[in-house]
N, C-alpha and C positions, 0 to 999 in steps of 0.2 A: 568425480570431476578432477581432471588433471590440474594440479596447482592449487587446489582448494585446501587451505590450511586446516588440518583437523586436530591440532595439538591440544586444544582445550574444549573439544566438543564431545558429546555423548555419541556412542554408537546407537543406532535405532533399536537394535535388539536389546541393549542394556536399558535404554529408555523405556521400552514397552514392558520389560520385566520389572523395572522399578515402579512403574505405574500400577501394575497388577499387585505388587507387594505393598504399595502405599509408602514407598521409601525414596521418592524422587529427590528429596533433599533440597527443595527450592523454596521452602517457606520462609527461611531467614528470620524467624522470630514469631513469638506467639501472637503478635498484634497484626500479622498479615491477614487480610480479608480472605474468607473462604469461598465467597460467592462473587460473581460479577454483578454489577448494577443491573437492576431490573430492566431499564430502558435498553441497555446494550443486549441483554439476553433476549428481549423481544425482537430486536433487529436480527440477531443471529438465528432465531427461530424462523423468521421470515426467509432468510437465506436458505435455511435447511429445507423449508417447504418448496423452494424453487430449485433445489438440488445444487446449491452453491456453497454449502457449508465448508467444503474443502478448498474453495477458491481463495488463495492468499490475498489477492488484491481486493476482492469484495469484503473480506473480513477486516482488512486494514481500513477500507473506506467506512465500514460500520463503526469502528473505533473513533475515527475522525468525526463522523456525524454526531456521535454522542459525547464527544470530548472526554472519553474515558480511557484511562491507562489500562493496559492489559499485557500479559505475557503471551507471546506467540511462540510455540515450539514448532519450528519449521524443519521438515525433512529435506536433506540434500544428499542424495545418494545413500550411503550407509550411515550417515551422521545426522545429528539433530543440532540445529542452530537456534539457540534461545534468543529472542529479540523482544524487549519490553518497550512498548510505545507510550510516550507521554505527550498526547496531543496538546494539552493546555500549555505545557512548557516548551513545545516545539523541539523535543529531544527524543532520542531513542537510546536504549542501553543494550549493549551486546559485547561479547568477547571478541567480535570481529568488526573491523571497519568495512562497511558495505562497499565503499568505493574501491577497496582492494579485492573484493570478491564478486564483482559484477558478472563475470563470466559464469559463475556458478548459479546465478539466480534463475536461469531458465528452467532448472529442474526442481525448484522449490515446491513443496507440498505441505499444507497445514496438517499437523498431527493433533494439536490441541490449542485451545485458548484458555488461559487461566488468569486469576487475579495476579497483579504484579508482585514479584518477590522482593523487589527493591523499590526505593523511593527516589523521586527526582531530587537533584541538587537543590539545596536551600531549605529542605524540609526540617522542621524543628525536631522530628524524630530521626536523629542522625544515625541511630544504630542500623538502619536499613538503607543508608545512602552509600552507594558503591564508590570505588575510586573514580576520580574525575576523568581518567583516560578511557573509561568505558561508556561515557555519554557523548553523543554526537548529534549534529543537526538532523532533525527529522526529515527535512526536505530532501536531504541526500538519499535517505532510504526510500522515500516516496517516489522520487524521480527514477531511481534505479529499478525499483520493483515494477513500475509501470512500463518503462522502456525496455527492460531486459528480462522481466519475469515471465512466468508461464502463460499469463492471460494475454491473448492477442486480439481480443474483441473489446468493444466499448463496455464500460461499466454500465450496469442496468440503469443507474440513476441519471445518466446523461444521454441516454439513447432516445429514439423516437423521431418525430418530425421536428427537427431543431436546426438552429444555426449557431455556430460557435464564434466567439471573439475573445481576444486577449484582454484581461483586466490590466490595463497599462499601469495602474498604481501599484500592482503587485509584481511587476516585471522584475524588480530587484531580487525576488525570491528564486528566479530561474538560475540554474547552473550555467556555466559557459556552454554554448552550443556552436555548431558550425555546419556548413554544407546545407543540405536540403532542410534539415530541422530548423536551423537559424533563419533560412529564407521563409519558411512557413510561418514561423513566429512573427516575423516582420510583417508579413501580409495580414495576419490575424490582428495585428496591432492597428492596421489601417481600416479593416472592414470585416464584417461577419461573413461566414461561409458555411455551407452544409458539409458533412463528411464526404459525400460523393465528389464534391468539387475539390476539397483539400486532397483527396486521394489521387486526383489527376494532376496535381502540381508537380513540377520537375523534381525527380528524386523521391517522390512519395508513392504510397500504395495504400490500399484499404487498411492493411494491418498497421503500417507505420503511422498513418493518420490516426487510427484508433488508439494506438499506444500514446501518441503525443497528446491527444485530447484527455486521456486518462491521467497522464502526468500533470498537465496543466490544471486539471480539475482538483486533483489531490493536494496540490500546493496552493490552491486558492487563487489561481491566475486565469481561470476560464469563466467566461460569461456564457451561459446556456440560455438561448432565447427560443421560445416556442411560438412567438408571434412575429418574428422578423420576416419580412417579405421573402428572404432567400431560404427560409427554413424548409428542409426536405428530409425525407426518411433516409435511413442507411441504405447502401447498395443492396440489391437482392441477395438473400442468403446470409446477410450479416445482421439482420434486424434483431432476431431473438426476442426475448421477453424484456421489455423495458419498463421500469417503474418510475413514477414521477417523484421529484423531490418533495418531501413532506414538510 
């Protein structure tokens, strides 16, 4: 991707060779966990069964649902972008600021998910806490991954015969928006609407509406109602397989 800063990223070929040789060099200490938590693993196996194990946004959503930190190794072109999620602390760790790399997110693909190699700031185990400049607000990553990442359809967890509305109390978590997106958010603040209606609002489309619902959901600003009078299924061809929130 033109303009994508690769100065501190692995090449995919080197990453795969290091994995085969067991020399990735990301454990950062003997106390690093070697396995992901069982609840997160169960969720990841469910995604695998649905053929979604490589879906970056679905895996991010799984980490959020389980409130578990994890290291995601993301492929972008010929390079690997390591991103560690800290859902409980509302942070992510990365050598790159996602807001400076939004244009590169459309080509992201998940290579692996591992236990975190670093700890969140404030941990008493300070030997695995990285420099403060590598930690950034998680909402920035969630919004960019949903709005600019490879997934253009609704996350399975929020699909089906539903209506969506903004959780006004969490509106402060939203990044600055403008144009059609800002107008759609304002309308969702006033009333609930199904995806097919949102897609017909000025400046919107099925893909744009789906991305916005995903983004609002991931940052905790979306109310999903299956009993609202306006609840409707997704437009034909976009329904897919939808799972209920458990």
